[in-house]
C-alpha positions as CSV (number, residue, x, y, z in Angstrom):
1,M,-32.9,-11.7,33.1
2,K,-34.0,-12.4,29.6
3,L,-33.7,-10.0,26.8
4,S,-37.4,-9.5,26.5
5,E,-37.6,-8.6,30.2
6,K,-34.8,-6.1,29.8
7,L,-36.7,-4.5,26.9
8,A,-39.8,-4.3,29.2
9,A,-37.7,-2.6,31.9
10,L,-36.5,0.0,29.4
11,E,-40.1,0.8,28.4
12,E,-41.2,1.1,32.0
13,A,-38.2,3.4,32.8
14,E,-39.1,5.6,29.9
15,R,-42.8,5.7,31.0
16,L,-41.7,6.8,34.5
17,E,-39.5,9.5,33.1
18,T,-42.4,11.0,31.1
19,E,-44.8,10.8,34.0
20,A,-42.4,12.2,36.6
21,T,-43.6,15.5,38.3
22,P,-41.2,18.4,37.6
23,V,-39.7,20.1,40.7
24,T,-41.3,23.4,41.6
25,Q,-39.0,26.4,41.0
26,M,-39.0,29.7,42.7
27,P,-39.5,32.8,40.5
28,G,-36.1,33.7,38.9
29,Q,-34.5,30.5,40.0
30,T,-32.5,28.6,37.4
31,P,-33.7,25.1,36.8
32,R,-31.2,22.5,37.9
33,K,-30.8,19.0,36.5
34,S,-31.1,16.2,38.9
35,T,-28.3,13.7,39.2
36,T,-30.7,11.0,40.3
37,G,-34.2,10.0,39.3
38,P,-35.8,8.8,36.1
39,T,-33.1,10.1,33.7
40,T,-30.4,8.0,35.5
41,V,-32.7,5.1,35.8
42,S,-33.5,5.3,32.0
43,G,-29.8,5.6,31.2
44,K,-28.9,2.5,33.3
45,A,-31.8,0.6,31.8
46,K,-30.7,1.4,28.3
47,K,-27.1,0.4,29.1
48,A,-28.3,-2.8,30.6
49,V,-30.4,-3.6,27.6
50,N,-27.5,-2.9,25.2
51,E,-25.1,-5.1,27.2
52,N,-27.6,-7.9,27.2
53,W,-28.3,-7.4,23.4
54,E,-24.6,-7.7,22.7
55,A,-24.2,-10.6,25.1
56,S,-27.0,-12.4,23.3
57,K,-25.4,-11.7,19.9
58,R,-22.1,-13.1,21.1
59,K,-23.7,-16.2,22.5
60,V,-25.8,-16.9,19.3
61,R,-22.8,-16.1,17.1
62,E,-20.6,-18.7,18.9
63,L,-23.4,-21.3,18.5
64,V,-23.9,-20.5,14.8
65,L,-20.1,-20.9,14.2
66,T,-20.0,-24.2,16.1
67,E,-22.9,-25.5,14.0
68,V,-21.9,-24.1,10.6
69,A,-18.1,-24.3,10.7
70,P,-17.9,-27.9,9.5
71,K,-19.9,-27.0,6.4
72,M,-18.3,-23.7,5.6
73,G,-15.5,-25.2,3.5
74,N,-18.1,-26.5,0.9
75,L,-20.4,-23.4,0.9
76,S,-20.0,-19.9,-0.4
77,G,-22.1,-16.9,-1.4
78,D,-25.8,-17.3,-1.1
79,A,-25.6,-20.9,0.0
80,L,-23.5,-20.0,3.0
81,I,-25.8,-17.2,3.9
82,A,-28.8,-19.4,3.7
83,E,-27.1,-22.1,5.9
84,V,-26.3,-19.4,8.5
85,K,-29.8,-18.1,8.5
86,S,-31.2,-21.6,8.9
87,A,-28.9,-22.4,11.8
88,L,-29.7,-19.0,13.3
89,D,-33.5,-19.6,13.3
90,G,-33.0,-23.0,15.0
91,I,-30.7,-21.5,17.7
92,L,-33.1,-18.7,18.5
93,Q,-35.9,-21.2,19.1
94,R,-33.8,-23.8,20.9
95,E,-31.9,-21.5,23.2
96,D,-34.9,-19.4,24.2
97,V,-33.4,-16.1,23.1
98,K,-36.4,-13.9,23.3
99,V,-36.4,-11.1,20.8
100,S,-39.4,-9.0,20.0
101,P,-40.8,-9.2,16.4
102,L,-39.7,-5.6,15.7
103,E,-36.2,-6.3,16.9
104,R,-35.8,-9.8,15.4
105,R,-34.9,-8.7,11.9
106,K,-32.2,-6.3,13.2
107,F,-30.9,-8.9,15.6
108,V,-30.6,-11.5,12.7
109,E,-28.9,-9.0,10.4
110,E,-26.3,-8.0,13.0
111,V,-25.5,-11.6,13.9
112,I,-25.0,-12.4,10.2
113,Q,-22.8,-9.3,9.8
114,D,-20.7,-10.4,12.8
115,T,-20.5,-14.0,11.5
116,L,-19.8,-13.6,7.8
117,G,-18.9,-10.0,7.3
118,Y,-17.2,-7.1,9.2
119,G,-19.8,-6.3,11.8
120,P,-20.9,-2.7,11.9
121,L,-18.7,-1.8,8.9
122,D,-20.8,-3.8,6.5
123,P,-23.5,-1.0,5.9
124,L,-20.7,1.6,5.5
125,L,-18.8,-0.6,3.0
126,A,-22.1,-1.2,1.1
127,D,-22.9,2.6,0.8
128,P,-21.7,3.7,-2.6
129,S,-21.6,7.4,-1.5
130,I,-18.9,6.6,1.1
131,T,-15.3,6.7,-0.3
132,E,-13.3,6.3,3.0
133,V,-14.0,4.7,6.4
134,M,-11.8,5.9,9.3
135,C,-12.0,4.0,12.6
136,N,-10.1,5.9,15.3
137,S,-11.3,3.5,17.9
138,Y,-14.0,0.9,18.3
139,D,-16.6,3.5,19.1
140,D,-15.3,6.5,17.1
141,I,-15.9,6.0,13.3
142,W,-15.8,8.6,10.6
143,V,-16.5,8.5,6.9
144,E,-15.7,10.6,3.8
145,R,-18.8,11.3,1.7
146,E,-18.7,13.5,-1.4
147,G,-15.2,14.7,-0.4
148,R,-16.2,15.8,3.1
149,I,-15.5,14.0,6.4
150,E,-18.4,13.3,8.8
151,H,-18.9,11.3,12.0
152,V,-21.3,8.3,11.9
153,D,-23.4,6.9,14.7
154,V,-22.0,3.4,14.3
155,A,-19.7,1.5,16.7
156,F,-18.3,-1.9,17.5
157,T,-19.5,-3.6,20.6
158,D,-16.1,-3.4,22.3
159,D,-12.4,-3.4,21.5
160,N,-12.4,-7.2,21.2
161,Q,-14.9,-7.2,18.4
162,Y,-12.9,-4.4,16.7
163,R,-9.7,-6.3,16.8
164,A,-11.4,-9.5,15.7
165,V,-12.6,-7.8,12.5
166,I,-9.1,-6.4,11.9
167,D,-7.6,-9.8,12.3
168,K,-10.1,-11.3,9.9
169,I,-9.3,-8.7,7.2
170,V,-5.5,-9.0,7.7
171,S,-5.3,-12.8,7.9
172,A,-7.3,-13.2,4.7
173,I,-4.3,-12.2,2.7
174,G,-1.7,-14.0,4.8
175,R,-0.5,-11.0,6.9
176,R,-0.5,-10.3,10.6
177,I,-0.9,-7.4,13.0
178,D,0.7,-7.6,16.5
179,E,3.4,-6.0,18.6
180,G,6.1,-7.3,16.4
181,S,4.4,-6.0,13.3
182,P,2.3,-3.0,14.5
183,M,1.5,-1.6,11.1
184,V,0.1,-3.4,8.1
185,D,-1.4,-2.8,4.7
186,A,-4.1,-5.1,3.5
187,R,-7.1,-5.2,1.2
188,L,-10.7,-6.3,1.1
189,P,-11.9,-8.9,-1.4
190,D,-13.2,-6.0,-3.6
191,G,-9.8,-4.4,-3.7
192,S,-10.4,-1.7,-1.2
193,R,-7.2,-0.6,0.6
194,V,-6.9,-1.2,4.3
195,N,-4.3,0.3,6.7
196,V,-4.1,-0.6,10.4
197,I,-1.8,0.7,13.1
198,I,-2.0,-0.5,16.7
199,P,-0.5,0.6,20.1
200,P,2.1,1.6,21.1
201,L,2.6,3.3,17.8
202,A,-1.1,4.5,17.9
203,V,-1.1,6.2,21.3
204,H,-4.9,6.3,21.8
205,G,-5.8,2.9,20.4
206,T,-6.0,0.9,17.2
207,V,-6.7,2.9,14.1
208,M,-8.0,1.4,10.8
209,T,-8.4,3.3,7.6
210,I,-10.3,1.8,4.6
211,R,-10.0,3.4,1.2
212,K,-13.0,2.1,-0.8
213,F,-12.9,1.3,-4.5
214,A,-15.9,1.1,-6.7
215,A,-17.1,-2.4,-7.4
216,D,-17.5,-1.3,-11.0
217,P,-14.2,0.4,-11.9
218,Y,-14.5,4.0,-13.1
219,T,-14.1,4.6,-16.8
220,V,-12.9,7.7,-18.6
221,K,-16.6,8.7,-19.2
222,D,-17.1,8.7,-15.4
223,L,-14.0,11.0,-14.9
224,I,-15.3,13.4,-17.6
225,N,-18.7,13.5,-15.8
226,F,-17.0,14.1,-12.5
227,G,-15.0,17.0,-13.9
228,T,-11.6,15.3,-13.4
229,F,-10.9,15.0,-17.1
230,T,-12.0,17.0,-20.1
231,L,-12.8,15.5,-23.4
232,D,-9.6,17.0,-25.0
233,L,-7.5,15.6,-22.2
234,A,-9.0,12.1,-22.6
235,V,-8.2,12.1,-26.3
236,V,-4.6,13.2,-25.7
237,M,-4.0,10.7,-22.8
238,E,-5.5,7.8,-24.8
239,A,-3.1,8.6,-27.6
240,C,-0.2,8.8,-25.2
241,V,-1.0,5.4,-23.7
242,R,-1.5,3.7,-27.1
243,G,1.7,5.4,-28.4
244,K,3.6,3.8,-25.5
245,L,4.7,7.0,-23.7
246,N,5.9,6.6,-20.2
247,I,3.6,8.4,-17.8
248,L,4.0,9.5,-14.2
249,V,0.9,10.3,-12.2
250,S,1.6,12.7,-9.3
251,G,-0.5,14.2,-6.6
252,G,-1.2,14.3,-2.8
253,T,-2.9,11.8,-0.6
254,G,-6.5,11.1,-1.6
255,T,-6.3,13.0,-4.9
256,G,-7.2,10.0,-7.0
257,K,-3.9,8.8,-8.4
258,T,-4.8,5.1,-8.3
259,T,-8.2,5.8,-9.9
260,N,-6.6,7.7,-12.7
261,L,-3.9,5.1,-13.2
262,N,-6.7,2.5,-13.5
263,V,-8.4,4.7,-16.2
264,L,-5.2,5.3,-18.1
265,S,-4.5,1.5,-18.0
266,S,-7.8,0.9,-19.7
267,F,-6.4,2.5,-22.8
268,I,-3.8,-0.3,-23.2
269,P,-4.6,-2.6,-26.2
270,D,-5.8,-6.1,-25.3
271,G,-3.0,-7.9,-27.1
272,E,-0.3,-6.8,-24.6
273,R,1.1,-8.6,-21.6
274,I,0.8,-6.2,-18.5
275,L,2.5,-6.7,-15.2
276,T,1.2,-4.7,-12.2
277,I,3.3,-4.4,-9.0
278,E,1.9,-3.0,-5.8
279,D,2.2,-3.1,-2.0
280,A,-1.4,-4.2,-1.8
281,A,-3.2,-5.2,-5.1
282,E,-5.6,-2.4,-5.9
283,L,-5.5,-1.9,-9.6
284,Q,-8.5,-3.3,-11.5
285,L,-7.4,-3.8,-15.0
286,Q,-9.9,-5.3,-17.5
287,Q,-7.5,-6.6,-20.1
288,P,-7.3,-10.4,-20.7
289,H,-3.5,-10.7,-20.1
290,V,-2.7,-9.2,-16.7
291,I,-0.2,-10.5,-14.2
292,T,-0.6,-9.1,-10.7
293,L,2.4,-9.1,-8.3
294,E,2.2,-8.0,-4.7
295,A,4.9,-7.2,-2.2
296,R,5.2,-9.1,1.1
297,P,6.3,-8.0,4.5
298,A,8.6,-9.9,6.7
299,N,7.3,-12.8,8.8
300,A,7.4,-13.1,12.6
301,E,11.1,-14.1,12.4
302,G,12.0,-11.1,10.3
303,A,12.6,-13.1,7.2
304,G,10.7,-13.5,3.9
305,E,10.3,-9.9,3.0
306,V,9.8,-9.2,-0.7
307,R,10.0,-5.5,-1.6
308,I,8.6,-3.7,-4.7
309,R,12.2,-3.3,-5.9
310,D,12.6,-7.0,-5.9
311,L,9.4,-7.5,-7.9
312,V,10.4,-4.8,-10.4
313,K,13.7,-6.7,-11.0
314,N,11.9,-10.0,-11.4
315,A,9.3,-8.5,-13.7
316,L,12.0,-7.7,-16.3
317,R,12.4,-11.5,-16.7
318,M,8.7,-12.1,-17.2
319,R,8.5,-10.8,-20.8
320,P,6.3,-7.8,-20.0
321,D,5.0,-5.4,-22.7
322,R,4.2,-2.9,-20.0
323,I,5.1,-2.5,-16.3
324,I,2.7,-0.7,-14.0
325,V,3.9,0.1,-10.5
326,G,1.1,1.2,-8.1
327,E,3.4,3.7,-6.4
328,V,7.1,4.3,-6.0
329,R,8.2,5.3,-2.5
330,G,11.8,4.5,-2.3
331,A,14.8,2.8,-4.0
332,E,12.5,1.0,-6.5
333,A,12.4,4.3,-8.4
334,L,15.8,3.5,-9.8
335,D,14.8,0.1,-11.1
336,M,11.6,1.6,-12.5
337,L,13.6,4.2,-14.5
338,Q,15.9,1.5,-15.7
339,A,13.0,-0.6,-16.9
340,M,11.5,2.4,-18.8
341,N,14.9,3.0,-20.4
342,T,15.5,-0.6,-21.5
343,G,12.7,-1.2,-23.9
344,H,9.6,-1.4,-21.6
345,E,7.9,1.6,-23.1
346,G,4.4,2.6,-22.1
347,S,5.0,1.9,-18.4
348,M,3.2,3.9,-15.7
349,T,3.5,4.7,-12.0
350,T,2.4,7.1,-9.4
351,V,4.3,9.3,-6.9
352,H,3.3,11.6,-4.0
353,S,4.1,15.2,-4.8
354,N,2.9,18.8,-4.7
355,G,3.4,19.5,-8.4
356,P,5.2,18.3,-11.6
357,R,8.5,19.9,-10.7
358,D,8.3,18.5,-7.2
359,A,7.6,15.0,-8.6
360,L,11.0,15.2,-10.4
361,S,12.7,16.2,-7.2
362,R,11.2,13.4,-5.3
363,L,12.3,10.9,-8.0
364,E,15.8,12.2,-7.6
365,T,15.7,11.7,-3.9
366,M,14.3,8.2,-4.2
367,V,17.0,7.2,-6.7
368,L,19.6,8.3,-4.2
369,M,17.9,6.1,-1.6
370,A,19.1,3.1,-3.6
371,G,22.5,3.6,-2.1
372,F,24.5,4.5,-5.3
373,E,26.6,7.6,-5.3
374,L,25.3,8.9,-8.7
375,P,25.9,12.4,-9.9
376,V,22.7,14.5,-9.9
377,K,23.1,15.2,-13.6
378,A,23.2,11.5,-14.4
379,I,20.1,10.9,-12.4
380,R,18.3,13.8,-14.1
381,E,19.4,12.4,-17.5
382,Q,17.9,9.1,-16.6
383,I,14.6,10.7,-15.5
384,N,14.5,12.8,-18.7
385,A,15.1,9.8,-20.9
386,A,12.6,7.6,-19.0
387,I,9.5,9.8,-18.5
388,N,7.6,11.5,-21.2
389,V,4.5,12.9,-19.5
390,I,3.6,14.0,-15.9
391,M,-0.1,14.2,-15.0
392,H,-0.7,16.0,-11.7
393,L,-3.9,15.9,-9.6
394,D,-5.1,18.1,-6.8
395,R,-8.1,18.1,-4.5
396,Q,-10.3,21.2,-4.6
397,P,-11.7,22.9,-1.4
398,D,-15.1,21.4,-2.2
399,G,-13.7,17.9,-2.3
400,R,-13.5,17.5,-6.1
401,R,-10.5,15.7,-7.5
402,V,-9.2,17.3,-10.7
403,V,-6.3,17.1,-13.1
404,T,-4.5,20.5,-12.6
405,S,-1.5,20.0,-14.9
406,V,-0.2,17.8,-17.7
407,S,3.4,18.5,-18.6
408,E,5.9,17.1,-21.1
409,L,9.6,16.6,-20.4
410,Q,11.4,18.3,-23.2
411,G,15.1,17.6,-22.6
412,M,17.9,19.1,-20.5
413,E,19.3,22.6,-20.4
414,G,22.5,22.3,-18.5
415,E,21.5,20.3,-15.4
416,T,17.9,21.4,-15.4
417,I,15.1,19.3,-16.9
418,L,12.8,21.4,-19.1
419,L,9.1,21.0,-18.5
420,Q,6.4,22.3,-20.9
421,E,2.9,22.5,-19.6
422,I,0.4,21.2,-22.2
423,F,-2.8,21.5,-20.0
424,K,-3.3,23.7,-17.0
425,F,-6.1,24.2,-14.5
426,R,-7.6,27.7,-14.6
427,P,-9.3,28.4,-11.3
428,S,-12.3,30.7,-11.0
429,I,-15.1,31.6,-8.5
430,D,-18.7,31.3,-9.5
431,A,-21.5,33.8,-8.6
432,S,-22.2,31.9,-5.3
433,G,-18.6,32.2,-4.2
434,R,-17.8,28.5,-4.8
435,S,-14.4,27.6,-6.1
436,V,-14.7,26.3,-9.7
437,G,-12.4,26.1,-12.7
438,E,-11.6,24.2,-15.8
439,L,-8.6,22.4,-17.4
440,V,-7.6,24.2,-20.6
441,A,-4.9,23.7,-23.2
442,T,-2.0,26.1,-23.1
443,G,-1.8,26.3,-26.9
444,L,1.7,24.7,-27.0
445,R,2.4,21.8,-29.4
446,P,4.1,18.9,-27.5
447,K,7.1,17.2,-29.0
448,F,5.7,13.7,-28.4
449,L,3.3,14.3,-31.3
450,D,6.2,13.3,-33.6
451,K,6.6,9.9,-31.8
452,L,2.9,9.3,-31.9
453,A,2.9,10.1,-35.7
454,E,5.6,7.4,-36.1
455,A,3.2,4.9,-34.4
456,N,0.4,6.1,-36.8
457,I,-1.5,7.7,-34.0
458,D,-3.2,11.0,-34.9
459,V,-4.2,13.6,-32.4
460,P,-6.6,16.4,-33.5
461,A,-4.8,19.7,-33.5
462,K,-7.8,21.4,-31.8
463,A,-7.1,19.4,-28.7
464,F,-4.1,21.6,-28.0
465,Q,-5.8,25.0,-28.9
466,A,-5.9,27.4,-26.1
467,P,-9.4,28.8,-25.5
468,R,-10.0,32.4,-26.7
469,L,-10.7,34.9,-24.0
470,S,-13.7,37.0,-24.6
471,S,-13.2,40.7,-23.9
472,A,-16.9,41.1,-23.1
473,A,-16.8,38.8,-20.1
474,P,-14.2,38.3,-17.4
475,T,-12.5,34.9,-17.3
476,A,-13.3,34.5,-13.6
477,T,-15.6,36.2,-11.1
478,P,-13.6,38.3,-8.6
479,R,-13.3,36.7,-5.1
480,T,-15.1,39.6,-3.6
481,S,-18.2,41.4,-4.8
482,R,-17.4,44.5,-2.8
483,A,-17.1,47.6,-5.1
484,M,-13.5,49.0,-5.2
485,R,-12.8,52.7,-5.8
486,V,-9.5,54.4,-6.5
487,P,-9.1,57.7,-4.5
488,N,-8.3,60.8,-6.5
489,T,-5.3,63.1,-5.9
490,K,-7.4,65.5,-3.8
491,E,-8.4,62.8,-1.4
492,L,-4.9,61.5,-1.0
493,A,-3.7,65.0,-0.2
494,T,-6.2,65.3,2.6
495,P,-6.3,62.1,4.7
496,E,-9.0,63.5,7.1
497,R,-11.4,63.9,4.2
498,S,-10.9,60.3,3.0
499,R,-11.8,59.1,6.4
């Protein structure tokens, strides 16, 4: 049966459903849904039409690929899309694939998405309001929009199409996903991060997570508008980067560590040679002299693995002015600290942690993962000498990503690293009960100002001034608007009366 005939069958089934005579009910009797009849017929008709629609798409897609494949090597961009559309029009006429005028445009768009793009993911990836796409299975897709997760009415045709899109993404950067390598990190051409895990590790089916990055990288102005930075913080951090202080960006998953690292990197002067090292290249530096290095997993024979630690060691021989490691997760922390302590000032990296102090503890643990029996005091001395500033990010209940702390390492006291908080996040509740807050200076003068002064970098003193608290107005609205009353002595002496 042709597609047009199936569409006609669907329309007829829906007409029968609307014209069906309802069953007469006795007074007080609860209506009962029928398990047969128009509703079932309509459901079957819709399913049949959908199956034929997808079958038609698969057939046309295979024909398009057969016709266009020999020319794809010499075409790209708009020229390739035009060639596919031309081939598609000819195939629709030649193969007698009947599609109604109303459905033709949708049919052509879906075939092009399946042929050149990522199928049903294309509209989601093109939506600038979506920051994360989470595919729990081929027909269960969720997105993050404005910091909140929501389900979308989008699905792949079947698991085969789902896996074909995954293979297309992974193979584009020379990686693989199979039983021998059931987890993989990849990236899209625009730098968006992709993680895939398949059965048996993913018990209920293949899971793909895409962390989108803006096509136009965020700038410090954007972060100030978002409320992530304040103007004073931007001035101080720009001075820290230009003054070649080593910076550690910490935070939990999805707090914006990579985005903030990108913005901090934008403060680096153009005349410096920058090396970036990542598991999957995500950083989008705009300087003219940037070398991007990317780790590589083992091949099917278990050989050929190149770890971040190996790249950090190699980077030291590439005459870098600055080394930027996307994230330290293991033994490479030791090599990163060594690089910071051996003349590669102004380096930056990120680490997962719950706070500045926790970030230092995690670094200690990762250094021990290198396999050297180093005393804890020696490790802490290395950390103290290597890192100057820790910037910590958190995610607020409403989905906002904000800097909640900027701390300076000020030396050792015994075996403890001294931390001084320069900026801290002051939470509050607005009149509507929404959690808000602001990043304010603590009023303490950081020691690194002396180093910045040696580099002829001046930071306005007012950037470190703590805000004055007005006695006329409270600093934060109480979390509850219910009036509170302190009982007097007479009431406390007679419990029954207070009741």
